[in-house]
NUNU-77402 format. One record per residue: residue in one letter; x, y, z of N, C-alpha, C, O, CB in turn. Coordinates in steps of 0.02 Angstrom, whole numbers, plus 50000, padded with zeros to 5 digits. Glycine has a CB too. Layout:
AXYZXYZXYZXYZXYZ ...
This chain:
X442045780854570442625784554589442395785854675442235791254699442725792254536 X442435780754706442105783654794442585792454816443195792654816442485774854883 X442185798154830442575801654838442405802654886442405808754895442695805354804 X442175798654949441985799055021442665795755059442685794655120441235794455038 X443175794655014443775786655038444395790855096444785793355055444445782154932 X444615792255150444965798955180445295798455131445255803855101445355799855252 X445745793555093446395796355064446165803355043446405808255072446705791854998 X445585804454981445535812654962445715817754991446065821954961445035814654957 X445475818755069445525821155094446375821455149446615827055162444945820255103 X446605817255165447325815055188447905816055111448455818755115447255805355219 X447745814455075448265816255039447795817254947447725812654907448965809255053 X447665821754943447175822454878447485822054798447145821354747446825830054885 X448265822554801448575819054741448985813854751449525812854724448925823154703 X448655810154797449175800754772448445802554762448375807054721449695791754831 X447835800054792446985800254798446935797454699446875791954673446535811554827 X447015806054666446715805054599447515804254566447725808054523446135812354565 X447875799354590448665798654562448365790654545448525786354504449525799954631 X448105790954574447845779554596447325778454541447255774154498447215776654705 X446845786154564446385785154476446535787254413446225785454363445765788454470 X447075791454412447045794454355447655787354294447635786254234447385804154375 X448115784054353448285778054301448045774754283448325770254251448575774654305 X447185775054293446945767954266446385772954197446205770354144446395761354349 X446275777554211445515782354172445745785754168446295786154196444825784554194 X445395792154119445455800154111444595802954146444395808454164445585802654005 X444355797554144443465800254175443395794154224443585788254223442625800454100 X442875799654283442445791054319442115794454341442195800454352442735784754377 X441575790254354440645795754391440985794554477441485792254505439325788654374 X440515796954490440515799554566439775801854602439365805254571441005806354567 X439695800654641439145802154686439175809854672438785812554711439245799454770 X439535814954626439665821954632439305825454528439055830254499440795822754658 X439605816954517439295819254459440125815354407440375809954422439065830054462 X440405819954348440845818454309441585819254348441665824454380440725822554248 X442105814554347442745815454349443345816654316443805812554314442815812654366 X443355822554287443975818954262444585824054252444525830154252443815815154191 X445345819554240445725816954268446445820254244446975821254274445595810254261 X446315821054204446765820754157446935827554098446515831554079446525814954126 X447415827454084447595836954048447215838154000446825842753985448395838954009 X447355834053980447135832353906446325836653898446145841753868447065822253895 X445975831853939445265829653937445165836054002444555836854010445065819653956 X445425838854031445135843254067445095850454020444615854154007445545843554136 X445825850754001445795857853935445035855553901444555859353909446655857353853 X444975850353871444175850653803443525851553839442945852653820443975841853752 X443875850753912443015848353953442905857053973442395860453971443065840754055 X443755859253998443575868754010443315872553966442815876153974444165873454021 X443775871653894443475873353843442915871053769442975871453708443885874853836 X442295868053824442015863753757441275868753784441025867153838442005852053758 X440975874353745440455878853748439705876653765439165879353775440465882053687 X439965870453762439205867153804439235866653892438875867353941439075857653775 X439785865253878439865866153964440065872554003440525876053984440405861453990 X439505874454085439865882854090439565879254175439325874354202439385893254033 X439875887854187439595884854261438925886754288438675891854266440045887054319 X438535882454341438065883954359438065889754438438025888854499437785877554359 X438145896154388437975898154476437435896954536437615896954594437905904254479 X436675895654515436135897454523436235889554556435935888054608435615900454462 X436595885754529436495877554554436995879954610436715879754665436765869354491 X437645882054615437945882354657437745885654721437915882754773438365884054634 X437325892654726437115895754789436695890854796436645888254852436845903154793 X436395888954757435775884954831436195879854869436045879454928434945879154798 X436465877654857437075870754893437275874554908437635875054858437595864954863 X437485880954952437695882355003437025888155023437165893555050438495884454995 X436445886555009435975891555065435935895655025435415892655010436235894855138 X435965901854970436275907854982435755908454919435945912354875437185909354985 X435165905254908434895906354807434555912454813434415916554769434205899554762 X434335912554920433485915954919433855926054961433535930854985432635908355012 X434635924954950435065928254991435205935154940435285933454881435745923255012 X435245941654949435385947654928436105945554889436145946654828435395953454990 X436685942254927437205940954907437005936054839437305936754786437625938154964 X436705933254844436065926454819436295930354745436785930054709434885926654856 X435485934854744435695939354706436065940454637436135937954582435925941354737 X436305947254687437105948154642437515944354612437875945954564437565950154673 X437485937054651437925930754618437655930254546438035929254499437805922754660 X436845931054537436485927554473436625934954434436145935854396435495924254482 X437115940654430436925944654408437755944654387437815950254363436485949654445 X438295941954383438625943454348439035940954286438745941354232438795944954378 X439745938254286439895933854220439685928954232439185926554205440545932554196 X440205924754301439755919854289439025913554274439055907654258439895920354300 X438225919354291437695916454291438055916154213438345910954200436935919754320 X438035920854168437475921854109438045917754047438635919254048437205932554089 X437755912453992438255913253941438105914753876437515915853862438595908153936 X438525915153834438225916053730438315922753736438815925453758437185913753691 X437745925953712437785935153682437835938353767437835944553764436765939053624 X437845937253798437355939853851438275940453920438425944453964436405931253876 X438685933153889439125934053927439625937653906440015940653942439285929253947 X439625937353824440185940853794439895949753823440325951853862440225938953691 X439405954253815439265957753841439235960953909439215966953924439015956953822 X439245955753947439755959354015440295957454028440575960254075439545958754080 X440655952153993441395953453989441765958853966442325961053981441635949453958 X441075961853899441665966153866441485970853903441595976053871441735967953787 X441175972353972441085980853992441895982554056441925987154097440015982054050 X442395977554042442515976654113443475973154040444055974454054441705969154187 X443295969853985444085967453962444465970953939445035969053948444165963053919 X444365979353887444945982553895445555983053950446155984053945444745987353889 X444995981454021445745983854064446025977854072446635977854080445695987654145 X445685971554072446235965854073446515962554003446615956454002445925959954113 X446675967453928447095971053888447705966353886447825966353946447245978453915 X448265961353853448785960753871449005968853878448975971653933449145955953827 X449145971053840449425977953828449195982453901449605984053943449045981353748 X448855983253903448515986253994449065985354041449495989254061447745980754036 X448935978154056449105974354084449715974554109449885974554169448995970554060 X450325974854017450845976154054451055985354103451445987354146451345974153995 X450595987454067450735994154075450695996154157450806001654183450205998254028 X450475988854195450525989654270451185985454303451335983954360449795986754304 X451395984654257452255980854306452625985754353452675984654413453045978654243 X453005994054307452975998054354452786000454449453126001554499452745999654322 X452006000354430451566002454500451675996254544451715996654605450646003854488 X451695992354519451705981754545452395983454588452425982654649451915972754450 X453005986254542453645986354567453715991054633454155990754676454095988554509 X453085996154627453665999454656453195996254736453465993854786453846009954632 X452585997154728452175994454792452465987354817452255986354874451345993454772 X452795982854799453305978254824453755981954878453855980754937453735975554763 X454025987254832454335992254866454395996054925454855996554965454295994854844 X453545999854922453465999354997453195994955037453065995555097453216003355015 X453095990555001452695986455093453095982355110452845977955146451905981255097 X453745981855098454225976855119454685981955141455195979555165454495971155065 X454665988755138455135995155140455815990055163455895984255144454856002555207 X456415995255221457015993055217457105988555272457425991655314457475998055214 X456945980955298457015978955352457925975255346458145972355297456315974055367 X458195976055394458915975655410458995972155413458615968555444459215977455447 X459625969355381459845961455388459745957655427459685960255482460345960155390 X459695952755427459265948355470458785946855515458795942255555459435946955487 X458265951755505457725954555505457145948555509457285946955451457715959155446 X456775945355521456265940655520455565940855500455065940555536456245939055569 X455645941655394454975941055409454355936655383454475930755367454835946155400 X453935938255379453285932755344452935935855291452425939255296452635930555397 X453375933855222453295937855169452305936255128452025939455084454085935355113 X452065930455166451215931555180450725937655201450205939955178451075927655232 X450995938655236451085943855244451065951255262450795956355284451125943055230 X451425948855241452165959755208451975959055148451865964655124453485960255204 X451865953755099451715954355036451245953754981450965957154938451975952555025 X451305946755007450735940454962450035945554985449975950754953450675928955010 X449695944455022449255946855046449085953455031448495952855012449325945855098 X449285961055025449085965955027449285967154967449015972354949449205969555075 X449755964054909449845967254821449385966954784449325970754736450315964254774 X448945962154800448325960854752447885967954780447805973554755447865951954767 X447665964954836447155971054822447455980354826447155985154801446505969654889 X448085980654862448145987054828448135987154745447795992054732448795989954853 X448285984954701448555985154637447735985954600447745988654544449095977654616 X447015983754628446505982154599446055987854617445675990554576446285975454616 X446125989854682445685996354700446516003754647446376009054620445535996954840 X446986001654652447176007554595446796006854538446516011454508447916007454569 X446796001954526446285997854465445476003554460445446007854415446005986954506 X445076002954495444716004554510444636012054527444146015354511444646000854539 X445176014454561445036023454573444716022054655444436027054676444256028554500 X444726015854703444636016254761445316019554803445866019254776444426009654776 X445236022854876445786021554937446186016154930445976010654913445486020455006 X446906017754946447186008054932447146008355031447536004555060448496005554874 X446726012455071446706011555137446056005855133445936001855178446606019055182 X445656006455070445065999055056445225990755042444945985255046444666000654984 X445805993355025446065987055025446245979655053446285974655018446325988255020 X446325979855114446155976555184445435972155168445305966255155446035983055251 X445035978455178444185976255160444325972055123444435966555149443625981155125 X444365972455062444175968154993444655962755012444305957755016444345972054909 X445235961255024445545953955048445025950755074444655946655046446125953955104 X444995953255146444575949155180443835945755152443645939855153444465953055234 X443415953555117443095950455069443165943955045442975938855074443155953455029 X443415944154997443475940854943443905931854989443785925954980444025946854878 X444175934055015444335927955063443815924555090443855918455089444705929755118 X443165928055122442775923955109441915920555097441525916755126443005922755134 X441955924655036441695924954973441885920654924441495919754877441775930354951 X442615916654928442685912154906442775903754921443035899254890442965914454886 X442225904355020442185899755010441505895655017441285891955060442605898555034 X441195898954933440385897254925441005887954869440865881954875439575907054850 X441355889654845441485882054815441635877654861441785871754850442025881254767 X441615880654919441845872154997441405869254953441625864454922441515871655117 X440535871954937439875871154964439765866455017439615860455017439475869554915 X439855870155056439915869655121439305872755144439525878455150440535872655146 X438925873055155438255878055172438615880255260438485885955278437215872055173 X438915877155293439195879855385439545888655393439665892555439440095873055416 X439615888555287439895894055299439475902055272439645907955268440575892655267 X438925898455260438435902155231438275908955258438115913555220437895898455233 X438315910255345438305916455377438755919955378438745925555405438175916355427 X439465916255335440045922055333439815925355261439525930555243440985918555334 X440065920355233439795923555127439255928555150439345934355132439235915155050 X438765927355182438165933455188438285938355204438025943355179437675933155226 X438815938555262439115944355256439695948055219439825954055224439195944755299 X440005944055184440365946555179440165949355101440535953055068440885942955201 X439645947455083439145948855024438785955255032438775958854982438595943255018 X438495957355085438065958855095438895969655121438915975755113437455951655155 X439255964455146439735971555143440055972755073440085978755064440405971155198 X440295969455025440485971854953439915973354949439855979454953440785967554895 X439175969154937438585973354865438925983154912439265987154881437015970154883 X438715984054980438535990755004439075994154975438995998754935438465991855083 X439605992054993440315996354971440235996954903440056002654886441085992654986 X440355991354840440295992354775439655998154754439656002254708440185985154747 X439195996854800438656004254784438676008454806438246012654791438066004854792 X439336010654871439456018254865440126018154813439776014354781439626022254948 X440466018554792440766017254752440606019254685440996022054646440836012354761 X439896017254670439986017654615439696024454576439776026954521439786011854597 X439116026554666439106036154653439646036554670439816041854643438626042254699 X440116034654698440856040454702440806044754624440706050654608441846034854707 X440936038654588441056037854530440606039154483440786038154424441226033154524 X439946041554496439406044754451439646053054462439536056454411438506042554480 X439936056754519440126060654562440606060654526440436062954472440136059554626 X441076059554527441786062854511442116055354439442566051354431442416063454615 X441746056754421442366051054359442926052754320443126057754289442026048054295 X443166045854336443986044754308444066041154261443656038054226444456041954350 X444996041854259445216035954207445096027954255445526023754268446236037454181 X444716027854264444896018954308444156014754295443596017054281445046019654424 X444416006754305443556000754289442986006154282442676008954236443205993954378 X443016006254345442216006254377441826011354332441326009854300442156009254466 X442106017154333442226023554261441816024754216441346028454204442736022554214 X442266018754184442306013354120441356009954116440876010854078443066005254147 X441516005854181441016002654181440456007054150440176006054096440926000254245 X440326013354207439856016554226439466020154149438876021654138440166021254282 X440096020654104439866022154031439466015254009438876013853999440566024053975 X439806013454007439376007953994438586005053984438286002653936439536005754029 X438406006554058437956007454100437346012654065436726012354058438326009954165 X437836017254047437086022054014437056023253958436656027253934436956029054033 X437516019653922437526017153847436926011953845436516011353799438306013253825 X436936009653881436186005953908436525996853887436235991553878435196009453839 X437135998453887437345990353871437535985253935437795979653933438075990453822 X437275989353996437155987354085436785986854100436595992654089437265990054135 X436235983754129435725984554185435925986854269436395984654302435405977454187 X435625989854282435905991154341436115985954372436715985154382435555994254377 X435715982154391435885975054425436655971654371437205970154392434995968754417 X436535971554339437125967054293437655972454316437945970254366437015965854189 X437865978154302438375985454348438745982454394439335980854398437905992054399 X437915981554456438235979554534438505970554546438675966754591437485981254597 X438415970754482438355960654485439495960054462440035959354491437425955054365 X439215960854401439975963754375440405965954408440845962054426439985968354338 X440445972254427440645975554490440935974254540441435976854564440315977054512 X440555968954560440525964554618441045956154627441475953454662439695963154617 X440665955254573441295949554566441985948654551442335944054573441185946354531 X442255955254494442865955454497443305961854548443855964654540442975955554426 X442745962354602443135964654638443335960754718443725962954760442875970854638 X442825952954723442585946054754443295943154735443635939554772441815941654718 X443505945954655443935937454651444575943654647444335946054698443755929354557 X445025947054636445325949654632446085950754684446635953654678444925952754620 X445795947254726446715947254776446535939254792446895936554750446855954254883 X446245934854820446485930454868446875923654826447385920854847445815928354917 X446535921954768447065918854716447605917354719448005913254742447175921254674 X447505925654662448175928954674448615928754726449145926354706448115934454670 X448635930854808448785930954863449335925954868449935926454880448255930254900 X448615916954847448915913054874449535910954812450095908554819448405907754901 X449225912754759449535909654709450455910454699450805906054673449125912354651 X450665915454719450995923454730451465916954775451945913254763450425932554780 X450815919054858451595913854905451585907554894452005904454926451635913354996 X451285904754865451555899654815452265895954775452555890554774451295901654777 X452345905454736452575903154697453375903754729453875901654699452325905954635 X453385907754807454035913054833453995906154850454565904154839454115921154889 X453505899354878453905894354933454235890554867454845889754874453315888454997 X454035888854823454295884654805455295886354746455755882354734453595881654773 X455225891354732455835896854752456525896254773457115896454756455665900354800 X455855894854850456295897054912456475890554918456605888954860455955900854983 X456515888654932456335880054942457115877254917457275871854941455525876354878 X457545879954877458135879954831458545884554846458435889254809458005880754766 X458865885254873459665891054884459915891654810460005897354787460505886754941 X460035884854761460485887554695459735887754647459855888454587461265880654660 X459105887454662458705891654609458305897654625458085901054579458225887654579 X458185899654701458065908154722459265909654678459435903854667457825909654880 X459425910854673460025909454657459965911654556460125916854526460195900154687 X459715906354537459465906854476459535912754480460005916454490458875904354457 X458665913754465458125918754454458635926154458458735930354413457425917954522 X458945925954540459335932154542459695934454468459695939754437459905931054599 X459985928454457460715927654378460035930554303460105935054262461155912954355 X459485926154310459075924954275458185929254253457715926454223459115919354301 X458205933554268457565937754261457155933154230456665931754265457615944554218 X457195929154156456765930154132456785923154136456725918654094456715934354083 X456855923454188456565911554229455975912054243455555907754234456935906854326 X455855920954284454995922654329454385919554321453965917054358454685929354315 X454535920754210453615917854202453665910154177453255906854144453065923154125 X454135908654196454175901254186454135898154256453845892754262454865899054148 X454395900954304454335898854366453385900854410453125897854457455075903254403 X453085906954368452695907054399452055903154375451535902154407452685912554411 X452255900854302451655894854306451875886654294451585882154264451065896754243 X452465886954326452685879554355452235878754423451805874454431453615879054376 X452435883754469452295884654520451315881754515451115876054527452565892654536 X451025885954501450465883954437450495877954456450325875654510450615885054351 X450665876054421450595867154385450545862154451450015859954473451485864054331 X451475860554488451365860854546450915861154615450935857354664451535863154541 X450675864454608450435866454678449815873054679449775877854717451165869054720 X449375870954621448755875854600448505878554668448685874854714448075871654558 X448165883654686447895887554691447055883454724446875881454779448025891354626 X446685883854643446295879954637446385872854593446685870054547445875883554620 X445635871754669445955863154620445825857554577446135853254546446105858954648 X444965859854596444525860554512444235866054500444335871854520443895855854498 X443865863554463443435868854411442755864954390442755860354348443945870754332 X442165867154422441415864854413441045868854352440925874854347440985866154487 X440915862754304440635865354235440085858654247440205852954267441285865654151 X439365861954222438715859154207438685860854121438775865854087438055863154258 X438455852054103438435850454036437615852253989437265847853964438635842054041 X437415860853987436955863753924436725856753914436235855353949437375868053849 X436915852453881436445846953798436795842453791437405842753783436365850053708 X436485838253792437005831053792437655831753726437675834853673436405822653771 X437915829253747438655831353711439055824553709438965820953758439135837653760 X439395822853671440025818153701440585825453674440605830953647440195807553649 X441065818853714441785821453724442315817853707442725817053753441915822953785 X442395816353677443065811853669442945804453692443265800453726443705814953717 X442225804253652442225797953645441555795753686441155791153677442915795053669 X441615802453749440885799253837440435804253802440605808253759441095802253966 X439965803453823439065803853840439285808053886439765806753922438495796653868 X438925813653890438895816653958438235822053945438225828053932439705820553982 X437595815953957436955818453949436715829453999436765832254054436465809853993 X436555830353950436185837353993436175838854076435945834354111435355837053978 X436345842954099436205842154170436845839654191437055841654245435585837354190 X437105836754166437935831654215438225837354236438255842754206438705825954159 X438515835654306438925842554341439285837554329439095831854342438855847154419 X440045839154296440905839454299441155843454346440905848854362441265841854237 X441785840354375442305842154407443055840754354443435836054341442235837854477 X442975847354339443655848954298444415847554322444795851654294443645856054285 X444795842554370445135840154421445695845554371445775845154310445205830454439 X446075851354425446675854754407446975850854406447125847254359446945859254436 X447145850754467447465845354530448105840354475448715840054467446595838354574 X447405836754446447665831354449447695832054366448205829554343447275825454492 X447315834454325447595837054268448805839954275449335838554246446885845354258 X448625843054319449075848754319450035844254325450605845854306448785854854403 X449595836054377450115830054394450145824754319450665821554309449765824854475 X449695824454281449755818354223450325818954203450645823954186449285818254160 X450485812354204451125809054214451285806354117451765804254085450995801154285 X450545808154105451045807654008451065813053988451375813053935450695803653934 X450855819054008451065823553967451485829154022451565835054006450415826353921 X451735825954095452255828954104452585825554122452395822354171452275833254131 X453455824154086454005820054140454085823654205454205829654213454815819454108 X453955818254256454315821854336453915825354367454075829754407454925826954333 X453185823354347452845829854350452905831754464452855837854469451755827954301 X452935830554493453045829354539453785836554597453805839154652453165821554516 X454235836454527454675840054538454585846154496454355846254439455235836854532 X454895853954552454855860454508455445861254468456055861754472454785866954550 X454995860954428455595864054373455265870154311454835869054268455955856054321 X455735878154328455565883154321455915883854240455825889354214455755887454383 X456185880154212456365880654138456095872654107456435869054070457315882354128 X455425871154132455315863254130455135863354019454945867953982454305859954205 X455195861154014455245859553923454615857653875454595859153815455705852753910 X453925852953924453555851953915453035855753965452515853253987453645846653905 X453305862753979452645864154005451875864253972451755863353913452745869854025 X451595864954000450645869253958450405873853981450645875554035449895865453958 X449915877153959449445881153962449335878554050449595873554074448815880053897 X448895883654088449035882454133448335878954179448005884154178449365888154149 X448075876054202447165873854177446675878254256446075878254270446995860454180 X447455882354298447165887754365446745889854324446215886854332447645894354407 X446695895054267446025897754246445515897354223445125901454198445995900054227 X445495892454231444645887754210444985889454115445565890954100443415894254247 X444435888654073444765890954003444095889253960443635885153967445565886153975 X444275895353900443555894053863443055900653846443245904853805443105888953914 X442605901153870442355908553872442255909153932441795913053943441755910753834 X442475906953977442425906954039443055908654065443025910854122442175901454062 X443685908154038444305907554067444235915954109444025921154084445025905954001 X444435914854170444725922954216445035928854169445535929054134445485921054278 X444605932554180444815939554119445485941854161445915944754128444085948054112 X445605940654235445765944754270446665939654272447075940154318445155946254342 X446775934654202447365930354221448085932654211448615930354234447305924454185 X447965937854168448465939854114448645945254204448975942754249448115944354008 X448405950654208448325953954282448845949154321449435950854318447435953454318 X448685943654357448905939054414449495938154403449895938954449448585932654422 X449745935854327450435935354304450795937654318451295936054351450585935954263 X450575943654287450745950854299451155950354379451695947354381449935956154298 X450945952554425450905951454492451495949954520451885952954557450485946854507 X451465942854484451575937254537452225938654494452645938754539451075928854546 X452595939754432453215937954419453395945854435453735945254486453395934154343 X453345952754421453415955454460453765956654534454325959154538453075955254453 X453365954554595453485951954636453995947954636454485950454662453075950254650 X454075941854613454535937654621455545942454584456115941054600454115929854571 X455415945054561455615949254517456275953954548456875954454537454985953154497 X455675957454604455735961054663456255959954691456775963354695455315960254703 X455995951554727456305950354748456935944154750457245940654791455985951654773 X456915945054692457465941054663458235944254667458785942954691457275939854587 X457815950454621458665957354634458705959954693459235963154696458705965554588 X458535960054720458455965754784458905959254822459495960354835457425968654824 X458555952054838458855949554881458895944254873458525939554886458725950554927 X459535945154843459865937154802459965933254858459815927454843460705937354753 X460255933654945460125928054960459695927655016459835925355071460645924954966 X459135930154996458485928555027458375920155059458525915255026457935930154967 X458135919855117458155911955137457755911355170457515916155199458665908855168 X457455902855180456525904555247457065902255284457575898955276455465898455251 X456715905855338456875905355422456175900555450455805901455499456885915055468 X456175897255418455755891755435455165889155403454875891155352455585892655486 X455045884755441454485878755355453765886655360453585891155398453795863655407 X453565883255280453005888055263452255886355291451935883355248452975888255184 X452045887055324451395883755335450705887255304450375892255318451315883155410 X450645880655245450045880655217449505874255221449475870055266450205881855154 X449005874955154448395869555194448295868855109448195872655062447525873555264 X448385859955122448245857655059447675856355051447485856155109448535852855041 X446845854454993446415851455006446325850754921446495854454875445915854355059 X446025845254924445565844954850445345851054809445435851854749444895841854863 X444915856354866444705861654831445155867754831445195871854786444095863254854 X445465867654886445695874654884446465873654907446575868754942445225880054936 X447005877854889447645879754912447755885554945447715891454928448015879954866 X447955881955011447945892055051448835893055073449055887655090447255893255167 X449185896855074449775896655113449715903155167449685909255154450455896955061 X449695898955243449465905655283450205909655300450125914855332449005903355364 X450755908355287451195912155313452115906555269452255900655259450965912255420 X452375911455260452965908955224453715913455261454095916255221452815910855130 X453855913855323454545916655360454965915655311455045911155270454825912955428 X455315922355327456155923255292456615927155308456475932855325456205924955231 X457155925355308457645930855345457975932755293458215929555246458165928455404 X457945939355306458255946355253458945944955278459115943955337457945956355272 X459455944855206460075945355185460715948455206460595954455207459995947055142 X461195947755220461675953055216461855958455172462055964255180462095950855219 X461705954455121461855956655024461265959555010460775956054999461985949554955 X461245966255010460445970554973460645972654935461175975354947459985976155001 X460395972954864460215978754812459805982354837459395982054883459935977154750 X460105988154778459595995754771459095992554738458585995554721459896003454721 
């Protein structure tokens, strides 16, 4: 696969489709490219393939920096028992039953963010709802002031640029990493003095019991804070973009709230926030008959897998009631499956439910502003016009 082909930049979905039609895996200068849904899932869940944070940081020129050191102390940097131990420090807070308890808070936060705009008013759902919501949920979870949510969102946006693997973003990532680390340290000190019923207090308890080192406590806390906002904000925006694109679809969701969960998953399938997930082979492996030598970088293409014609009928059509829906690849798989996936899904569902119930006649007020590459999809604007009919 020639990954320097301009088509990969201009139209990544078309480029990947052309290759996916002939085989499920290719070699490139980046390593191994895996393109079909079933194989992407098998590679993501195979314990012999893991994230390699040290290599990723080195590519971005961050290996010797303080943010780089923090990045090597989190869940993505360790495997096996150490990974399970670090993940266990926060896992209870992301268990399905606990995540479900957040629905009323998320719904009320949506109401407060949008307020009571008058009929005919044009608002941008990205800036009014999608961006601030995840930060406000997470600051509540860690017991931080709601006023800090905007800073966390900005740091998250900068830190995620590490996945672009472009040293041009090095200074921005370092500045964000330093800001986040200082913030985490101050928040942990405040929690030591005033523990409460929050995620950071629970992690401090694990630290005091000897289950986390000082560096691990900071690394996991920073990892959770930095990963909790930007991805959810973009995926929420994409879900709203697709559901608002067809008035009949929006009306159907207004009448059938049970379709909200399917709409969220379908939006992730059609337009995933994360275009691919990198893994590296720890040992020699053979997967689906393909030899994968130790040290091989594997690029598991979420975008390609979600458009796989052998799995999804009419894969470029948005269908929230899709009969052949499969598990989303956007959150990864295996031991490194995104710990906050359930919370992100609930945030997206509740925001969609709130909007369809309150504004059944909501319509776009112009085209959305969005950017999609092979790496990340970013929604930058979603203008809508408040309808005459507003439900309480």
